[in-house]
C-alpha positions as a printed Julia matrix, in Angstrom:
343×3 Matrix{Float64}:
 -27.17  44.58  94.17
 -27.53  46.89  91.01
 -29.37  45.39  88.04
 -28.13  45.14  84.7
 -30.58  47.87  83.89
 -28.87  50.46  86.4
 -24.91  49.29  84.26
 -26.98  49.99  81.15
 -27.87  53.78  82.86
 -24.45  54.5   83.34
 -22.92  52.71  80.6
 -24.98  54.63  78.5
 -25.65  57.81  79.81
 -22.62  58.39  82.22
 -22.18  62.5   81.25
 -18.39  61.62  81.36
 -17.69  58.4   80.11
 -21.18  57.15  78.74
 -21.22  56.06  75.4
 -23.64  58.9   74.01
 -21.05  61.29  75.91
 -18.49  59.59  74.11
 -19.68  58.61  70.82
 -18.73  59.6   67.26
 -21.34  59.51  64.61
 -21.98  56.49  62.4
 -18.42  54.38  64.42
 -20.37  51.93  65.85
 -23.96  52.16  64.0
 -25.31  54.78  61.55
 -29.0   56.55  62.28
 -31.39  57.5   59.44
 -30.2   61.17  59.21
 -26.91  60.13  59.51
 -27.23  58.19  56.1
 -28.89  61.02  53.83
 -31.6   63.9   54.5
 -33.92  62.18  52.49
 -35.3   60.34  55.34
 -36.0   63.78  56.8
 -37.2   64.96  53.78
 -40.04  62.41  53.86
 -40.45  63.4   57.79
 -41.11  66.91  57.23
 -43.75  66.52  54.7
 -45.87  64.25  57.48
 -45.27  66.71  59.78
 -46.69  69.61  57.53
 -49.83  67.31  57.03
 -50.19  66.73  60.37
 -49.53  70.44  61.34
 -52.26  71.31  59.07
 -54.44  68.78  60.36
 -54.27  70.01  64.12
 -54.56  74.15  62.72
 -57.66  72.99  61.12
 -59.06  71.91  64.05
 -57.25  74.26  66.42
 -56.94  77.61  64.3
 -56.1   79.73  67.23
 -53.38  77.15  68.99
 -49.55  77.81  68.61
 -47.87  74.64  67.34
 -44.71  73.03  67.93
 -42.46  70.11  66.39
 -40.99  68.59  69.83
 -37.93  66.28  68.78
 -37.72  63.97  72.14
 -33.59  62.48  72.56
 -32.69  65.58  69.67
 -28.81  64.53  70.38
 -26.3   67.02  68.44
 -29.61  68.33  66.15
 -28.57  66.51  63.2
 -32.29  65.46  62.47
 -33.38  68.82  63.52
 -31.77  70.47  61.05
 -32.44  68.61  58.57
 -36.22  68.62  59.42
 -36.35  72.74  59.66
 -34.01  72.75  56.07
 -36.9   70.54  54.47
 -39.74  72.87  55.86
 -37.78  75.71  55.32
 -37.26  74.61  51.71
 -40.54  73.08  50.99
 -42.91  73.63  53.66
 -42.57  77.28  54.07
 -45.66  78.11  55.61
 -44.89  75.99  58.31
 -41.48  76.14  58.82
 -42.71  80.1   59.73
 -45.31  79.5   61.82
 -44.19  76.38  64.29
 -41.71  76.75  67.54
 -39.39  73.85  67.18
 -38.33  72.09  70.44
 -35.29  69.94  71.41
 -35.13  67.52  74.46
 -32.29  65.96  75.2
 -30.79  65.14  78.55
 -27.23  66.77  78.12
 -28.22  70.16  79.2
 -24.24  71.05  77.3
 -25.41  68.89  74.11
 -28.65  70.45  73.81
 -27.25  73.75  74.41
 -24.75  73.23  71.81
 -27.53  72.39  69.37
 -29.99  75.17  69.89
 -26.9   77.44  69.2
 -25.62  75.61  66.03
 -29.33  75.74  64.96
 -30.01  79.76  65.09
 -28.39  79.76  61.47
 -31.37  78.38  60.1
 -33.63  81.14  61.26
 -36.09  79.05  62.92
 -37.88  79.22  66.79
 -35.42  76.45  68.61
 -35.9   75.82  72.24
 -35.18  73.08  74.45
 -36.09  71.32  77.6
 -33.5   68.46  79.5
 -36.49  66.83  80.54
 -39.61  66.45  78.62
 -41.71  66.97  82.22
 -40.39  70.98  81.98
 -42.36  71.55  79.11
 -45.91  72.56  78.98
 -48.7   70.61  77.01
 -48.74  72.08  73.51
 -50.62  71.25  69.88
 -48.47  70.08  67.15
 -46.04  67.01  66.44
 -43.9   64.9   68.66
 -41.44  62.94  67.24
 -38.65  60.56  68.1
 -35.85  58.81  66.2
 -34.51  55.53  67.71
 -34.93  56.89  71.28
 -36.87  54.18  72.88
 -34.41  51.46  71.85
 -32.0   53.13  74.06
 -33.86  53.26  77.06
 -32.28  51.17  80.0
 -33.71  48.03  80.2
 -34.18  45.07  82.85
 -32.79  41.77  81.83
 -34.94  38.43  82.62
 -33.09  35.5   82.39
 -34.01  31.52  83.55
 -31.55  29.62  85.97
 -32.61  26.09  86.85
 -36.18  26.73  85.58
 -36.77  30.06  87.3
 -37.15  33.17  85.61
 -35.2   35.67  87.5
 -33.59  39.15  86.97
 -29.8   39.61  85.55
 -27.92  41.47  88.81
 -24.41  42.91  88.29
 -21.67  42.87  90.79
 -17.93  43.63  90.73
 -15.87  40.47  89.64
 -12.94  39.16  92.01
  -9.77  37.69  90.78
  -7.68  35.79  93.53
  -9.91  36.98  95.91
  -9.9   40.65  94.58
 -11.76  43.16  92.56
 -10.12  43.86  89.28
 -12.58  46.09  87.91
 -14.43  44.05  85.4
 -18.05  43.56  86.42
 -20.36  40.11  86.04
 -23.85  39.03  85.72
 -25.91  36.39  88.12
 -29.49  35.95  88.47
 -31.23  37.51  91.4
 -34.94  38.56  92.55
 -36.98  40.42  91.0
 -36.25  44.24  91.48
 -39.66  45.58  90.39
 -43.26  44.04  90.99
 -44.12  45.2   87.76
 -41.44  42.52  85.94
 -43.61  39.84  87.58
 -45.88  39.9   84.5
 -43.3   39.62  81.96
 -41.34  37.17  83.98
 -44.77  34.93  83.82
 -45.28  35.7   80.3
 -41.58  34.5   79.28
 -41.42  31.62  81.81
 -42.11  28.83  79.3
 -40.57  29.96  76.06
 -37.16  31.36  77.4
 -34.59  29.0   77.27
 -32.27  28.03  80.46
 -29.86  30.44  80.33
 -31.62  32.7   77.67
 -32.09  36.26  78.3
 -35.22  38.77  77.87
 -34.86  43.0   77.9
 -38.07  44.28  79.44
 -37.97  48.11  78.77
 -40.54  49.74  81.87
 -39.61  53.47  81.13
 -41.48  52.96  77.52
 -44.92  52.99  79.06
 -44.43  55.67  81.51
 -42.52  57.64  78.47
 -45.63  57.36  76.26
 -47.71  58.36  78.87
 -45.61  61.75  79.46
 -45.75  62.18  75.92
 -49.22  62.31  75.62
 -49.66  64.6   78.87
 -47.43  67.09  77.19
 -49.36  67.12  73.86
 -52.86  68.67  73.7
 -53.75  67.8   70.32
 -51.82  66.27  67.11
 -49.59  63.43  66.43
 -46.74  61.45  67.62
 -44.04  59.96  65.22
 -41.83  57.16  66.88
 -39.23  55.53  64.52
 -37.06  52.81  65.73
 -35.99  49.43  66.01
 -38.34  47.16  66.93
 -41.65  44.82  66.29
 -45.14  44.04  67.49
 -43.88  41.1   70.42
 -46.51  38.77  71.12
 -47.11  37.93  74.7
 -43.68  35.21  75.63
 -41.57  36.06  72.7
 -37.66  36.8   73.84
 -36.51  40.0   73.25
 -32.68  39.63  74.38
 -30.64  42.58  74.54
 -27.81  43.48  71.87
 -24.62  45.32  72.3
 -23.05  46.72  69.0
 -19.47  48.28  68.53
 -17.65  49.14  65.01
 -20.63  47.83  63.65
 -20.31  44.29  64.77
 -22.73  42.51  67.67
 -20.62  42.06  70.65
 -21.28  39.16  72.84
 -20.27  40.17  76.29
 -22.49  43.02  77.07
 -20.59  43.78  80.28
 -17.29  44.61  78.71
 -16.06  47.57  77.49
 -18.93  50.01  79.55
 -19.62  53.34  77.82
 -17.32  52.15  75.01
 -20.35  50.34  72.95
 -23.59  50.68  72.39
 -26.34  48.47  74.26
 -30.02  48.37  73.14
 -33.01  46.24  73.0
 -35.89  45.86  70.41
 -38.82  48.07  70.78
 -42.2   46.31  71.91
 -44.26  48.21  69.44
 -47.3   46.22  70.72
 -46.34  47.49  74.35
 -46.3   50.93  73.2
 -49.51  51.29  71.32
 -51.17  50.14  74.37
 -49.18  52.56  76.58
 -50.38  55.34  74.46
 -53.87  53.7   74.2
 -54.21  54.02  78.31
 -53.0   57.65  77.76
 -55.59  58.83  75.23
 -53.99  58.09  72.2
 -55.45  56.59  69.19
 -53.04  54.72  66.36
 -53.2   55.78  62.86
 -50.72  54.35  61.43
 -47.54  51.3   61.82
 -45.73  50.58  59.15
 -42.0   49.16  58.38
 -40.03  51.99  57.26
 -39.57  51.0   53.87
 -43.67  51.23  53.48
 -43.4   54.66  54.88
 -40.63  55.84  53.02
 -41.64  54.36  49.45
 -45.58  55.18  50.11
 -44.49  58.8   50.62
 -42.07  59.43  47.6
 -38.53  58.76  48.44
 -37.66  57.2   45.07
 -37.97  60.7   43.8
 -35.32  61.9   46.02
 -32.5   59.97  44.82
 -29.44  61.45  43.67
 -29.26  61.61  39.91
 -25.95  61.5   37.84
 -23.52  59.0   36.83
 -20.53  60.1   39.15
 -19.07  58.0   41.78
 -20.33  60.57  44.39
 -24.18  59.9   42.85
 -23.87  56.21  42.82
 -22.8   56.4   46.76
 -25.5   58.58  47.64
 -28.36  56.67  46.03
 -26.64  53.67  48.11
 -27.43  55.45  50.76
 -30.87  56.3   50.44
 -31.63  52.63  49.4
 -30.3   51.53  52.86
 -32.95  53.62  54.18
 -36.01  51.25  52.79
 -34.16  48.39  51.48
 -35.12  45.18  53.5
 -31.67  44.11  54.31
 -30.95  47.74  55.39
 -33.11  49.64  57.48
 -36.35  48.96  55.7
 -37.81  45.92  57.61
 -36.11  46.3   60.84
 -37.27  49.55  61.89
 -40.6   50.4   62.22
 -42.93  53.79  62.25
 -45.98  54.13  64.77
 -47.71  57.47  64.22
 -50.67  58.09  67.05
 -53.06  60.86  67.17
 -54.86  62.44  70.15
 -58.14  64.51  69.59
 -58.06  67.88  68.21
 -61.53  68.45  68.15
 -61.85  71.4   70.97
 -60.77  74.79  70.41
């Protein structure tokens, strides 16, 4: 029987009917680059600083900026524009690599970015890319990985499976979830960790793909930095992490309804992500709320000026990026490094 993870994979990534194949920007939620380019400006400055560090220690190595989960290329355009305008030295020296699982979206993005005069290339699978030096970055990628969902039923932690719902003895096109056995041995330690604190009927999301993804990223990074911006926190063992659904900027109660027409997600466990990185040879250089990351790097200086209604609206968008009640505290920034001591 398919698991919730299988259902989520199809609901989000089906090429024809999946949420990301049909999503309209800002319809169900907004991302940082959809709010304001100030986010990308700060990110570009951080990238430039980290490219300089790699160049100093690996002077003969070509430099790459690799954006994983690049989608339509909106963030890529903003970062490349900021590099071109504010850090032209690095704009001229890098190749910008898009990693996007949808080949159509990837090709469209590469074509759309040609007007910037940057060296842009792409892969639909990170594993196809050779190891490089530079900066790998992702924004709201990991929280979109499909998750296994554990639940407590009759005092026992089990995994949610999904099967067709029957009405009057016939399948009615809908699906229902029911507890079943764990589908992966690696889920056992997670089930044991939440067994005491997970309430009866409660749910807990486990993202097994995050660790394997981080390991792959490390294998593709010879030297440089990995910048991960995402929704989540450092979870303590046993902390519940229920999956969530969003539609039209509102939480949805039924995660199985409207497959492909609502976003399914779970908070990123940054503690687990750091541990996976450490096991793969990455060292944590920074872990910070998005608010601190942006404020310490001068986002207030990027606030639009003027008294027009448009200027006020633009300032409100920038404020949302760092305000605690906006994205400032819910989103975190993790920067990991890999040694660049060998030329």
